[in-house]
mmJSON file of the N, C-alpha and C atoms, coordinates in Angstrom:
{"data_MODEL":{"atom_site":{
"group_PDB":["ATOM","ATOM","ATOM","ATOM","ATOM","ATOM","ATOM","ATOM","ATOM","ATOM","ATOM","ATOM","ATOM","ATOM","ATOM","ATOM","ATOM","ATOM","ATOM","ATOM","ATOM","ATOM","ATOM","ATOM","ATOM","ATOM","ATOM","ATOM","ATOM","ATOM","ATOM","ATOM","ATOM","ATOM","ATOM","ATOM","ATOM","ATOM","ATOM","ATOM","ATOM","ATOM","ATOM","ATOM","ATOM","ATOM","ATOM","ATOM","ATOM","ATOM","ATOM","ATOM","ATOM","ATOM","ATOM","ATOM","ATOM","ATOM","ATOM","ATOM","ATOM","ATOM","ATOM","ATOM","ATOM","ATOM","ATOM","ATOM","ATOM","ATOM","ATOM","ATOM","ATOM","ATOM","ATOM","ATOM","ATOM","ATOM","ATOM","ATOM","ATOM","ATOM","ATOM","ATOM","ATOM","ATOM","ATOM","ATOM","ATOM","ATOM","ATOM","ATOM","ATOM","ATOM","ATOM","ATOM","ATOM","ATOM","ATOM","ATOM","ATOM","ATOM","ATOM","ATOM","ATOM","ATOM","ATOM","ATOM","ATOM","ATOM","ATOM","ATOM","ATOM","ATOM","ATOM","ATOM","ATOM","ATOM","ATOM","ATOM","ATOM","ATOM","ATOM","ATOM","ATOM","ATOM","ATOM","ATOM","ATOM","ATOM","ATOM","ATOM","ATOM","ATOM","ATOM","ATOM","ATOM","ATOM","ATOM","ATOM","ATOM","ATOM","ATOM","ATOM","ATOM","ATOM","ATOM","ATOM","ATOM","ATOM","ATOM","ATOM","ATOM","ATOM","ATOM","ATOM","ATOM","ATOM","ATOM","ATOM","ATOM","ATOM","ATOM","ATOM","ATOM","ATOM","ATOM","ATOM","ATOM","ATOM","ATOM","ATOM","ATOM","ATOM","ATOM","ATOM","ATOM","ATOM","ATOM","ATOM","ATOM","ATOM","ATOM","ATOM","ATOM","ATOM","ATOM","ATOM","ATOM","ATOM","ATOM","ATOM","ATOM","ATOM","ATOM","ATOM","ATOM","ATOM","ATOM","ATOM","ATOM","ATOM","ATOM","ATOM","ATOM","ATOM","ATOM","ATOM","ATOM","ATOM","ATOM","ATOM","ATOM","ATOM","ATOM","ATOM","ATOM","ATOM","ATOM","ATOM","ATOM","ATOM","ATOM","ATOM","ATOM","ATOM","ATOM","ATOM","ATOM","ATOM","ATOM","ATOM","ATOM","ATOM","ATOM","ATOM","ATOM","ATOM","ATOM","ATOM"],
"id":[1,2,3,4,5,6,7,8,9,10,11,12,13,14,15,16,17,18,19,20,21,22,23,24,25,26,27,28,29,30,31,32,33,34,35,36,37,38,39,40,41,42,43,44,45,46,47,48,49,50,51,52,53,54,55,56,57,58,59,60,61,62,63,64,65,66,67,68,69,70,71,72,73,74,75,76,77,78,79,80,81,82,83,84,85,86,87,88,89,90,91,92,93,94,95,96,97,98,99,100,101,102,103,104,105,106,107,108,109,110,111,112,113,114,115,116,117,118,119,120,121,122,123,124,125,126,127,128,129,130,131,132,133,134,135,136,137,138,139,140,141,142,143,144,145,146,147,148,149,150,151,152,153,154,155,156,157,158,159,160,161,162,163,164,165,166,167,168,169,170,171,172,173,174,175,176,177,178,179,180,181,182,183,184,185,186,187,188,189,190,191,192,193,194,195,196,197,198,199,200,201,202,203,204,205,206,207,208,209,210,211,212,213,214,215,216,217,218,219,220,221,222,223,224,225,226,227,228,229,230,231,232,233,234,235,236,237,238,239,240],
"type_symbol":["N","C","C","N","C","C","N","C","C","N","C","C","N","C","C","N","C","C","N","C","C","N","C","C","N","C","C","N","C","C","N","C","C","N","C","C","N","C","C","N","C","C","N","C","C","N","C","C","N","C","C","N","C","C","N","C","C","N","C","C","N","C","C","N","C","C","N","C","C","N","C","C","N","C","C","N","C","C","N","C","C","N","C","C","N","C","C","N","C","C","N","C","C","N","C","C","N","C","C","N","C","C","N","C","C","N","C","C","N","C","C","N","C","C","N","C","C","N","C","C","N","C","C","N","C","C","N","C","C","N","C","C","N","C","C","N","C","C","N","C","C","N","C","C","N","C","C","N","C","C","N","C","C","N","C","C","N","C","C","N","C","C","N","C","C","N","C","C","N","C","C","N","C","C","N","C","C","N","C","C","N","C","C","N","C","C","N","C","C","N","C","C","N","C","C","N","C","C","N","C","C","N","C","C","N","C","C","N","C","C","N","C","C","N","C","C","N","C","C","N","C","C","N","C","C","N","C","C","N","C","C","N","C","C","N","C","C","N","C","C"],
"label_atom_id":["N","CA","C","N","CA","C","N","CA","C","N","CA","C","N","CA","C","N","CA","C","N","CA","C","N","CA","C","N","CA","C","N","CA","C","N","CA","C","N","CA","C","N","CA","C","N","CA","C","N","CA","C","N","CA","C","N","CA","C","N","CA","C","N","CA","C","N","CA","C","N","CA","C","N","CA","C","N","CA","C","N","CA","C","N","CA","C","N","CA","C","N","CA","C","N","CA","C","N","CA","C","N","CA","C","N","CA","C","N","CA","C","N","CA","C","N","CA","C","N","CA","C","N","CA","C","N","CA","C","N","CA","C","N","CA","C","N","CA","C","N","CA","C","N","CA","C","N","CA","C","N","CA","C","N","CA","C","N","CA","C","N","CA","C","N","CA","C","N","CA","C","N","CA","C","N","CA","C","N","CA","C","N","CA","C","N","CA","C","N","CA","C","N","CA","C","N","CA","C","N","CA","C","N","CA","C","N","CA","C","N","CA","C","N","CA","C","N","CA","C","N","CA","C","N","CA","C","N","CA","C","N","CA","C","N","CA","C","N","CA","C","N","CA","C","N","CA","C","N","CA","C","N","CA","C","N","CA","C","N","CA","C","N","CA","C","N","CA","C","N","CA","C","N","CA","C","N","CA","C"],
"label_alt_id":[null,null,null,null,null,null,null,null,null,null,null,null,null,null,null,null,null,null,null,null,null,null,null,null,null,null,null,null,null,null,null,null,null,null,null,null,null,null,null,null,null,null,null,null,null,null,null,null,null,null,null,null,null,null,null,null,null,null,null,null,null,null,null,null,null,null,null,null,null,null,null,null,null,null,null,null,null,null,null,null,null,null,null,null,null,null,null,null,null,null,null,null,null,null,null,null,null,null,null,null,null,null,null,null,null,null,null,null,null,null,null,null,null,null,null,null,null,null,null,null,null,null,null,null,null,null,null,null,null,null,null,null,null,null,null,null,null,null,null,null,null,null,null,null,null,null,null,null,null,null,null,null,null,null,null,null,null,null,null,null,null,null,null,null,null,null,null,null,null,null,null,null,null,null,null,null,null,null,null,null,null,null,null,null,null,null,null,null,null,null,null,null,null,null,null,null,null,null,null,null,null,null,null,null,null,null,null,null,null,null,null,null,null,null,null,null,null,null,null,null,null,null,null,null,null,null,null,null,null,null,null,null,null,null,null,null,null,null,null,null],
"label_comp_id":["UNK","UNK","UNK","UNK","UNK","UNK","UNK","UNK","UNK","UNK","UNK","UNK","UNK","UNK","UNK","UNK","UNK","UNK","UNK","UNK","UNK","UNK","UNK","UNK","UNK","UNK","UNK","UNK","UNK","UNK","UNK","UNK","UNK","UNK","UNK","UNK","UNK","UNK","UNK","UNK","UNK","UNK","UNK","UNK","UNK","UNK","UNK","UNK","UNK","UNK","UNK","UNK","UNK","UNK","UNK","UNK","UNK","UNK","UNK","UNK","UNK","UNK","UNK","UNK","UNK","UNK","UNK","UNK","UNK","UNK","UNK","UNK","UNK","UNK","UNK","UNK","UNK","UNK","UNK","UNK","UNK","UNK","UNK","UNK","UNK","UNK","UNK","UNK","UNK","UNK","UNK","UNK","UNK","UNK","UNK","UNK","UNK","UNK","UNK","UNK","UNK","UNK","UNK","UNK","UNK","UNK","UNK","UNK","UNK","UNK","UNK","UNK","UNK","UNK","UNK","UNK","UNK","UNK","UNK","UNK","UNK","UNK","UNK","UNK","UNK","UNK","UNK","UNK","UNK","UNK","UNK","UNK","UNK","UNK","UNK","UNK","UNK","UNK","UNK","UNK","UNK","UNK","UNK","UNK","UNK","UNK","UNK","UNK","UNK","UNK","UNK","UNK","UNK","UNK","UNK","UNK","UNK","UNK","UNK","UNK","UNK","UNK","UNK","UNK","UNK","UNK","UNK","UNK","UNK","UNK","UNK","UNK","UNK","UNK","UNK","UNK","UNK","UNK","UNK","UNK","UNK","UNK","UNK","UNK","UNK","UNK","UNK","UNK","UNK","UNK","UNK","UNK","UNK","UNK","UNK","UNK","UNK","UNK","UNK","UNK","UNK","UNK","UNK","UNK","UNK","UNK","UNK","UNK","UNK","UNK","UNK","UNK","UNK","UNK","UNK","UNK","UNK","UNK","UNK","UNK","UNK","UNK","UNK","UNK","UNK","UNK","UNK","UNK","UNK","UNK","UNK","UNK","UNK","UNK","UNK","UNK","UNK","UNK","UNK","UNK"],
"label_asym_id":["A","A","A","A","A","A","A","A","A","A","A","A","A","A","A","A","A","A","A","A","A","A","A","A","A","A","A","A","A","A","A","A","A","A","A","A","A","A","A","A","A","A","A","A","A","A","A","A","A","A","A","A","A","A","A","A","A","A","A","A","A","A","A","A","A","A","A","A","A","A","A","A","A","A","A","A","A","A","A","A","A","A","A","A","A","A","A","A","A","A","A","A","A","A","A","A","A","A","A","A","A","A","A","A","A","A","A","A","A","A","A","A","A","A","A","A","A","A","A","A","A","A","A","A","A","A","A","A","A","A","A","A","A","A","A","A","A","A","A","A","A","A","A","A","A","A","A","A","A","A","A","A","A","A","A","A","A","A","A","A","A","A","A","A","A","A","A","A","A","A","A","A","A","A","A","A","A","A","A","A","A","A","A","A","A","A","A","A","A","A","A","A","A","A","A","A","A","A","A","A","A","A","A","A","A","A","A","A","A","A","A","A","A","A","A","A","A","A","A","A","A","A","A","A","A","A","A","A","A","A","A","A","A","A","A","A","A","A","A","A"],
"label_entity_id":["1","1","1","1","1","1","1","1","1","1","1","1","1","1","1","1","1","1","1","1","1","1","1","1","1","1","1","1","1","1","1","1","1","1","1","1","1","1","1","1","1","1","1","1","1","1","1","1","1","1","1","1","1","1","1","1","1","1","1","1","1","1","1","1","1","1","1","1","1","1","1","1","1","1","1","1","1","1","1","1","1","1","1","1","1","1","1","1","1","1","1","1","1","1","1","1","1","1","1","1","1","1","1","1","1","1","1","1","1","1","1","1","1","1","1","1","1","1","1","1","1","1","1","1","1","1","1","1","1","1","1","1","1","1","1","1","1","1","1","1","1","1","1","1","1","1","1","1","1","1","1","1","1","1","1","1","1","1","1","1","1","1","1","1","1","1","1","1","1","1","1","1","1","1","1","1","1","1","1","1","1","1","1","1","1","1","1","1","1","1","1","1","1","1","1","1","1","1","1","1","1","1","1","1","1","1","1","1","1","1","1","1","1","1","1","1","1","1","1","1","1","1","1","1","1","1","1","1","1","1","1","1","1","1","1","1","1","1","1","1"],
"label_seq_id":[1,1,1,2,2,2,3,3,3,4,4,4,5,5,5,6,6,6,7,7,7,8,8,8,9,9,9,10,10,10,11,11,11,12,12,12,13,13,13,14,14,14,15,15,15,16,16,16,17,17,17,18,18,18,19,19,19,20,20,20,21,21,21,22,22,22,23,23,23,24,24,24,25,25,25,26,26,26,27,27,27,28,28,28,29,29,29,30,30,30,31,31,31,32,32,32,33,33,33,34,34,34,35,35,35,36,36,36,37,37,37,38,38,38,39,39,39,40,40,40,41,41,41,42,42,42,43,43,43,44,44,44,45,45,45,46,46,46,47,47,47,48,48,48,49,49,49,50,50,50,51,51,51,52,52,52,53,53,53,54,54,54,55,55,55,56,56,56,57,57,57,58,58,58,59,59,59,60,60,60,61,61,61,62,62,62,63,63,63,64,64,64,65,65,65,66,66,66,67,67,67,68,68,68,69,69,69,70,70,70,71,71,71,72,72,72,73,73,73,74,74,74,75,75,75,76,76,76,77,77,77,78,78,78,79,79,79,80,80,80],
"pdbx_PDB_ins_code":[null,null,null,null,null,null,null,null,null,null,null,null,null,null,null,null,null,null,null,null,null,null,null,null,null,null,null,null,null,null,null,null,null,null,null,null,null,null,null,null,null,null,null,null,null,null,null,null,null,null,null,null,null,null,null,null,null,null,null,null,null,null,null,null,null,null,null,null,null,null,null,null,null,null,null,null,null,null,null,null,null,null,null,null,null,null,null,null,null,null,null,null,null,null,null,null,null,null,null,null,null,null,null,null,null,null,null,null,null,null,null,null,null,null,null,null,null,null,null,null,null,null,null,null,null,null,null,null,null,null,null,null,null,null,null,null,null,null,null,null,null,null,null,null,null,null,null,null,null,null,null,null,null,null,null,null,null,null,null,null,null,null,null,null,null,null,null,null,null,null,null,null,null,null,null,null,null,null,null,null,null,null,null,null,null,null,null,null,null,null,null,null,null,null,null,null,null,null,null,null,null,null,null,null,null,null,null,null,null,null,null,null,null,null,null,null,null,null,null,null,null,null,null,null,null,null,null,null,null,null,null,null,null,null,null,null,null,null,null,null],
"Cartn_x":[121.289,121.895,120.793,120.867,119.886,120.301,119.325,119.627,120.146,120.565,121.115,120.129,118.854,117.846,117.582,118.092,117.904,116.501,115.761,114.383,114.129,114.849,114.538,115.735,115.48,116.559,116.2,117.212,117.04,117.92,117.289,118.008,117.628,118.606,118.393,117.231,117.22,116.215,114.845,114.692,113.404,113.541,112.449,112.433,111.839,112.491,112.012,112.031,111.028,110.951,111.578,112.402,112.988,111.838,111.658,110.509,110.526,109.436,109.28,107.936,107.847,106.559,105.674,104.388,103.463,103.852,104.22,104.63,105.858,106.831,108.023,107.659,106.748,106.316,105.648,104.734,104.039,105.01,105.976,106.961,107.83,108.225,109.056,108.297,107.04,106.22,106.054,105.78,105.589,106.849,108.015,109.274,109.51,109.037,109.264,108.298,107.197,106.197,106.665,106.299,106.631,105.79,106.228,105.494,104.034,103.749,102.375,101.529,101.985,101.248,99.907,98.962,97.625,97.481,96.436,96.179,95.99,95.414,95.241,96.601,97.575,98.926,99.528,99.342,99.874,99.21,97.899,97.171,97.65,97.868,98.358,99.697,100.601,101.922,101.815,100.943,100.755,100.15,99.177,98.547,99.539,100.371,101.388,102.363,102.804,103.74,103.136,101.87,101.201,101.096,100.797,100.692,102.036,103.117,104.444,104.748,104.446,104.69,103.882,102.627,101.803,102.366,102.879,103.486,104.718,105.549,106.745,106.371,105.326,104.85,104.366,103.612,103.137,104.306,105.301,106.499,107.188,107.333,107.962,107.182,105.867,105.017,104.927,105.627,105.61,104.379,103.6,102.391,102.784,103.226,103.677,102.927,102.913,102.274,103.361,103.46,104.471,104.282,105.392,105.352,104.49,104.466,103.649,102.174,101.768,100.375,100.059,100.997,100.812,100.676,101.553,101.495,100.162,99.668,98.379,97.249,97.307,96.274,96.308,97.509,97.641,97.074,97.4,96.877,95.349,94.815,93.358,92.713,93.315,92.767,92.835,93.922,94.115,93.092,92.653,91.693,90.268,90.009,88.638,88.3],
"Cartn_y":[108.867,109.762,110.481,111.796,112.572,112.623,112.638,112.73,114.117,114.318,115.607,116.744,116.483,117.511,117.741,116.875,117.042,116.724,115.908,115.644,114.235,113.257,111.877,111.196,110.448,109.703,108.23,107.402,105.969,105.589,105.19,104.84,103.417,102.541,101.134,100.547,100.837,100.271,100.907,101.986,102.67,104.058,104.533,105.827,106.88,108.022,109.106,110.408,111.203,112.53,113.517,114.408,115.456,116.317,116.439,117.188,118.646,119.075,120.454,120.959,122.252,122.827,122.888,123.047,123.18,124.383,125.456,126.662,126.366,125.635,125.274,124.452,123.507,122.653,123.492,124.373,125.226,126.114,126.685,127.54,126.744,125.553,124.715,124.333,123.941,123.596,124.814,125.968,127.204,127.564,127.371,127.689,126.813,125.583,124.644,124.843,125.532,125.714,126.748,126.535,127.542,128.803,129.935,131.196,131.16,130.333,130.289,129.177,128.624,127.548,128.046,127.153,127.468,126.954,127.397,126.814,125.291,124.808,123.36,122.66,123.287,122.719,122.614,123.649,123.65,122.553,122.408,121.373,119.982,119.793,118.501,118.174,119.137,118.916,118.587,119.291,119.025,117.643,117.267,115.953,114.842,115.073,114.093,113.897,115.001,114.945,114.172,114.444,113.756,112.259,111.891,110.477,109.77,110.436,109.849,109.667,110.67,110.57,109.43,109.274,108.183,106.837,106.773,105.542,105.167,106.156,105.893,105.438,106.046,105.657,104.206,103.835,102.455,101.493,101.903,101.081,100.841,101.901,101.776,100.862,100.838,100.005,98.573,98.284,96.931,96.612,97.627,97.422,97.462,96.318,96.238,95.144,95.241,94.251,93.667,92.344,91.736,92.177,92.342,92.84,91.958,90.666,89.765,90.118,90.459,90.85,92.173,93.099,94.388,94.182,93.358,93.081,92.464,91.552,90.915,91.937,92.868,93.913,94.815,95.2,96.072,95.374,94.104,93.337,93.289,93.061,93.006,94.347,95.457,96.781,97.055,96.642,96.9,96.136,95.004,94.184,94.698,95.62,96.133,97.148],
"Cartn_z":[95.606,94.646,93.869,93.785,93.033,91.578,90.679,89.253,88.939,87.7,87.284,87.526,87.369,87.587,89.066,89.91,91.352,91.825,91.088,91.454,91.957,91.438,91.745,92.381,93.425,94.08,94.093,93.943,94.105,95.28,96.361,97.576,97.944,97.964,98.289,97.483,96.175,95.282,95.358,96.128,96.217,95.607,95.031,94.363,95.282,95.35,96.196,95.417,95.627,95.031,95.997,95.472,96.293,96.801,98.108,98.621,98.166,97.588,97.123,97.627,97.848,98.223,96.981,97.2,96.075,95.219,95.857,95.128,94.268,94.814,94.043,92.816,93.013,91.899,90.817,91.227,90.256,89.485,90.184,89.528,88.555,88.958,88.091,86.824,86.971,85.801,84.909,85.507,84.728,83.95,84.561,83.884,82.663,82.703,81.603,80.432,80.676,79.618,78.597,77.335,76.328,76.548,75.994,76.194,75.738,74.74,74.218,74.856,75.989,76.657,77.179,77.173,77.672,79.105,79.811,81.136,81.064,79.962,79.798,79.709,79.054,78.989,80.385,81.187,82.549,83.374,83.245,83.991,83.57,82.272,81.789,82.448,82.467,83.067,84.552,85.261,86.688,86.925,86.101,86.243,85.913,84.89,84.529,85.689,86.25,87.377,88.55,88.846,89.947,89.665,88.423,88.064,88.241,87.852,88.025,89.508,90.308,91.751,92.368,91.939,92.461,92.027,90.8,90.31,91.113,91.418,92.217,93.627,94.165,95.497,95.489,94.465,94.342,94.201,93.431,93.247,94.579,95.367,96.686,97.614,97.45,98.303,97.793,96.703,96.154,95.341,95.004,94.204,92.726,92.235,90.85,90.119,88.802,87.948,87.049,86.972,86.112,84.656,83.939,82.566,81.667,81.912,81.095,81.218,82.426,82.671,81.967,81.988,81.32,79.818,79.241,77.799,77.411,78.244,77.966,78.002,78.966,79.06,77.83,77.403,76.233,75.003,74.855,73.72,73.778,74.974,75.174,74.793,75.225,74.908,73.426,72.781,71.349,70.506,70.999,70.254,70.372,71.278,71.46,70.42],
"occupancy":[1.0,1.0,1.0,1.0,1.0,1.0,1.0,1.0,1.0,1.0,1.0,1.0,1.0,1.0,1.0,1.0,1.0,1.0,1.0,1.0,1.0,1.0,1.0,1.0,1.0,1.0,1.0,1.0,1.0,1.0,1.0,1.0,1.0,1.0,1.0,1.0,1.0,1.0,1.0,1.0,1.0,1.0,1.0,1.0,1.0,1.0,1.0,1.0,1.0,1.0,1.0,1.0,1.0,1.0,1.0,1.0,1.0,1.0,1.0,1.0,1.0,1.0,1.0,1.0,1.0,1.0,1.0,1.0,1.0,1.0,1.0,1.0,1.0,1.0,1.0,1.0,1.0,1.0,1.0,1.0,1.0,1.0,1.0,1.0,1.0,1.0,1.0,1.0,1.0,1.0,1.0,1.0,1.0,1.0,1.0,1.0,1.0,1.0,1.0,1.0,1.0,1.0,1.0,1.0,1.0,1.0,1.0,1.0,1.0,1.0,1.0,1.0,1.0,1.0,1.0,1.0,1.0,1.0,1.0,1.0,1.0,1.0,1.0,1.0,1.0,1.0,1.0,1.0,1.0,1.0,1.0,1.0,1.0,1.0,1.0,1.0,1.0,1.0,1.0,1.0,1.0,1.0,1.0,1.0,1.0,1.0,1.0,1.0,1.0,1.0,1.0,1.0,1.0,1.0,1.0,1.0,1.0,1.0,1.0,1.0,1.0,1.0,1.0,1.0,1.0,1.0,1.0,1.0,1.0,1.0,1.0,1.0,1.0,1.0,1.0,1.0,1.0,1.0,1.0,1.0,1.0,1.0,1.0,1.0,1.0,1.0,1.0,1.0,1.0,1.0,1.0,1.0,1.0,1.0,1.0,1.0,1.0,1.0,1.0,1.0,1.0,1.0,1.0,1.0,1.0,1.0,1.0,1.0,1.0,1.0,1.0,1.0,1.0,1.0,1.0,1.0,1.0,1.0,1.0,1.0,1.0,1.0,1.0,1.0,1.0,1.0,1.0,1.0,1.0,1.0,1.0,1.0,1.0,1.0,1.0,1.0,1.0,1.0,1.0,1.0],
"B_iso_or_equiv":[0.0,0.0,0.0,0.0,0.0,0.0,0.0,0.0,0.0,0.0,0.0,0.0,0.0,0.0,0.0,0.0,0.0,0.0,0.0,0.0,0.0,0.0,0.0,0.0,0.0,0.0,0.0,0.0,0.0,0.0,0.0,0.0,0.0,0.0,0.0,0.0,0.0,0.0,0.0,0.0,0.0,0.0,0.0,0.0,0.0,0.0,0.0,0.0,0.0,0.0,0.0,0.0,0.0,0.0,0.0,0.0,0.0,0.0,0.0,0.0,0.0,0.0,0.0,0.0,0.0,0.0,0.0,0.0,0.0,0.0,0.0,0.0,0.0,0.0,0.0,0.0,0.0,0.0,0.0,0.0,0.0,0.0,0.0,0.0,0.0,0.0,0.0,0.0,0.0,0.0,0.0,0.0,0.0,0.0,0.0,0.0,0.0,0.0,0.0,0.0,0.0,0.0,0.0,0.0,0.0,0.0,0.0,0.0,0.0,0.0,0.0,0.0,0.0,0.0,0.0,0.0,0.0,0.0,0.0,0.0,0.0,0.0,0.0,0.0,0.0,0.0,0.0,0.0,0.0,0.0,0.0,0.0,0.0,0.0,0.0,0.0,0.0,0.0,0.0,0.0,0.0,0.0,0.0,0.0,0.0,0.0,0.0,0.0,0.0,0.0,0.0,0.0,0.0,0.0,0.0,0.0,0.0,0.0,0.0,0.0,0.0,0.0,0.0,0.0,0.0,0.0,0.0,0.0,0.0,0.0,0.0,0.0,0.0,0.0,0.0,0.0,0.0,0.0,0.0,0.0,0.0,0.0,0.0,0.0,0.0,0.0,0.0,0.0,0.0,0.0,0.0,0.0,0.0,0.0,0.0,0.0,0.0,0.0,0.0,0.0,0.0,0.0,0.0,0.0,0.0,0.0,0.0,0.0,0.0,0.0,0.0,0.0,0.0,0.0,0.0,0.0,0.0,0.0,0.0,0.0,0.0,0.0,0.0,0.0,0.0,0.0,0.0,0.0,0.0,0.0,0.0,0.0,0.0,0.0,0.0,0.0,0.0,0.0,0.0,0.0],
"pdbx_formal_charge":[null,null,null,null,null,null,null,null,null,null,null,null,null,null,null,null,null,null,null,null,null,null,null,null,null,null,null,null,null,null,null,null,null,null,null,null,null,null,null,null,null,null,null,null,null,null,null,null,null,null,null,null,null,null,null,null,null,null,null,null,null,null,null,null,null,null,null,null,null,null,null,null,null,null,null,null,null,null,null,null,null,null,null,null,null,null,null,null,null,null,null,null,null,null,null,null,null,null,null,null,null,null,null,null,null,null,null,null,null,null,null,null,null,null,null,null,null,null,null,null,null,null,null,null,null,null,null,null,null,null,null,null,null,null,null,null,null,null,null,null,null,null,null,null,null,null,null,null,null,null,null,null,null,null,null,null,null,null,null,null,null,null,null,null,null,null,null,null,null,null,null,null,null,null,null,null,null,null,null,null,null,null,null,null,null,null,null,null,null,null,null,null,null,null,null,null,null,null,null,null,null,null,null,null,null,null,null,null,null,null,null,null,null,null,null,null,null,null,null,null,null,null,null,null,null,null,null,null,null,null,null,null,null,null,null,null,null,null,null,null],
"auth_seq_id":[1,1,1,2,2,2,3,3,3,4,4,4,5,5,5,6,6,6,7,7,7,8,8,8,9,9,9,10,10,10,11,11,11,12,12,12,13,13,13,14,14,14,15,15,15,16,16,16,17,17,17,18,18,18,19,19,19,20,20,20,21,21,21,22,22,22,23,23,23,24,24,24,25,25,25,26,26,26,27,27,27,28,28,28,29,29,29,30,30,30,31,31,31,32,32,32,33,33,33,34,34,34,35,35,35,36,36,36,37,37,37,38,38,38,39,39,39,40,40,40,41,41,41,42,42,42,43,43,43,44,44,44,45,45,45,46,46,46,47,47,47,48,48,48,49,49,49,50,50,50,51,51,51,52,52,52,53,53,53,54,54,54,55,55,55,56,56,56,57,57,57,58,58,58,59,59,59,60,60,60,61,61,61,62,62,62,63,63,63,64,64,64,65,65,65,66,66,66,67,67,67,68,68,68,69,69,69,70,70,70,71,71,71,72,72,72,73,73,73,74,74,74,75,75,75,76,76,76,77,77,77,78,78,78,79,79,79,80,80,80],
"auth_comp_id":["UNK","UNK","UNK","UNK","UNK","UNK","UNK","UNK","UNK","UNK","UNK","UNK","UNK","UNK","UNK","UNK","UNK","UNK","UNK","UNK","UNK","UNK","UNK","UNK","UNK","UNK","UNK","UNK","UNK","UNK","UNK","UNK","UNK","UNK","UNK","UNK","UNK","UNK","UNK","UNK","UNK","UNK","UNK","UNK","UNK","UNK","UNK","UNK","UNK","UNK","UNK","UNK","UNK","UNK","UNK","UNK","UNK","UNK","UNK","UNK","UNK","UNK","UNK","UNK","UNK","UNK","UNK","UNK","UNK","UNK","UNK","UNK","UNK","UNK","UNK","UNK","UNK","UNK","UNK","UNK","UNK","UNK","UNK","UNK","UNK","UNK","UNK","UNK","UNK","UNK","UNK","UNK","UNK","UNK","UNK","UNK","UNK","UNK","UNK","UNK","UNK","UNK","UNK","UNK","UNK","UNK","UNK","UNK","UNK","UNK","UNK","UNK","UNK","UNK","UNK","UNK","UNK","UNK","UNK","UNK","UNK","UNK","UNK","UNK","UNK","UNK","UNK","UNK","UNK","UNK","UNK","UNK","UNK","UNK","UNK","UNK","UNK","UNK","UNK","UNK","UNK","UNK","UNK","UNK","UNK","UNK","UNK","UNK","UNK","UNK","UNK","UNK","UNK","UNK","UNK","UNK","UNK","UNK","UNK","UNK","UNK","UNK","UNK","UNK","UNK","UNK","UNK","UNK","UNK","UNK","UNK","UNK","UNK","UNK","UNK","UNK","UNK","UNK","UNK","UNK","UNK","UNK","UNK","UNK","UNK","UNK","UNK","UNK","UNK","UNK","UNK","UNK","UNK","UNK","UNK","UNK","UNK","UNK","UNK","UNK","UNK","UNK","UNK","UNK","UNK","UNK","UNK","UNK","UNK","UNK","UNK","UNK","UNK","UNK","UNK","UNK","UNK","UNK","UNK","UNK","UNK","UNK","UNK","UNK","UNK","UNK","UNK","UNK","UNK","UNK","UNK","UNK","UNK","UNK","UNK","UNK","UNK","UNK","UNK","UNK"],
"auth_asym_id":["A","A","A","A","A","A","A","A","A","A","A","A","A","A","A","A","A","A","A","A","A","A","A","A","A","A","A","A","A","A","A","A","A","A","A","A","A","A","A","A","A","A","A","A","A","A","A","A","A","A","A","A","A","A","A","A","A","A","A","A","A","A","A","A","A","A","A","A","A","A","A","A","A","A","A","A","A","A","A","A","A","A","A","A","A","A","A","A","A","A","A","A","A","A","A","A","A","A","A","A","A","A","A","A","A","A","A","A","A","A","A","A","A","A","A","A","A","A","A","A","A","A","A","A","A","A","A","A","A","A","A","A","A","A","A","A","A","A","A","A","A","A","A","A","A","A","A","A","A","A","A","A","A","A","A","A","A","A","A","A","A","A","A","A","A","A","A","A","A","A","A","A","A","A","A","A","A","A","A","A","A","A","A","A","A","A","A","A","A","A","A","A","A","A","A","A","A","A","A","A","A","A","A","A","A","A","A","A","A","A","A","A","A","A","A","A","A","A","A","A","A","A","A","A","A","A","A","A","A","A","A","A","A","A","A","A","A","A","A","A"],
"auth_atom_id":["N","CA","C","N","CA","C","N","CA","C","N","CA","C","N","CA","C","N","CA","C","N","CA","C","N","CA","C","N","CA","C","N","CA","C","N","CA","C","N","CA","C","N","CA","C","N","CA","C","N","CA","C","N","CA","C","N","CA","C","N","CA","C","N","CA","C","N","CA","C","N","CA","C","N","CA","C","N","CA","C","N","CA","C","N","CA","C","N","CA","C","N","CA","C","N","CA","C","N","CA","C","N","CA","C","N","CA","C","N","CA","C","N","CA","C","N","CA","C","N","CA","C","N","CA","C","N","CA","C","N","CA","C","N","CA","C","N","CA","C","N","CA","C","N","CA","C","N","CA","C","N","CA","C","N","CA","C","N","CA","C","N","CA","C","N","CA","C","N","CA","C","N","CA","C","N","CA","C","N","CA","C","N","CA","C","N","CA","C","N","CA","C","N","CA","C","N","CA","C","N","CA","C","N","CA","C","N","CA","C","N","CA","C","N","CA","C","N","CA","C","N","CA","C","N","CA","C","N","CA","C","N","CA","C","N","CA","C","N","CA","C","N","CA","C","N","CA","C","N","CA","C","N","CA","C","N","CA","C","N","CA","C","N","CA","C","N","CA","C","N","CA","C","N","CA","C","N","CA","C"],
"pdbx_PDB_model_num":[1,1,1,1,1,1,1,1,1,1,1,1,1,1,1,1,1,1,1,1,1,1,1,1,1,1,1,1,1,1,1,1,1,1,1,1,1,1,1,1,1,1,1,1,1,1,1,1,1,1,1,1,1,1,1,1,1,1,1,1,1,1,1,1,1,1,1,1,1,1,1,1,1,1,1,1,1,1,1,1,1,1,1,1,1,1,1,1,1,1,1,1,1,1,1,1,1,1,1,1,1,1,1,1,1,1,1,1,1,1,1,1,1,1,1,1,1,1,1,1,1,1,1,1,1,1,1,1,1,1,1,1,1,1,1,1,1,1,1,1,1,1,1,1,1,1,1,1,1,1,1,1,1,1,1,1,1,1,1,1,1,1,1,1,1,1,1,1,1,1,1,1,1,1,1,1,1,1,1,1,1,1,1,1,1,1,1,1,1,1,1,1,1,1,1,1,1,1,1,1,1,1,1,1,1,1,1,1,1,1,1,1,1,1,1,1,1,1,1,1,1,1,1,1,1,1,1,1,1,1,1,1,1,1,1,1,1,1,1,1]
}}}
């Protein structure tokens, strides 16, 4: 089932991105930016999108970290 935005699907417990061309992705990101956005804003949005896609891919491959381990890492980073 695709979400309301038509971008993300969850099929049998796995996450899939609706396949889009690079041009489609660039146009979609550009449409979401405010009129006064800078090239740095656009790059941030593209990098964020790529990070989410990589995260979903890792999730599908079973490369996950238990939440307890994540909490411990955050605590460790906060103490530095």
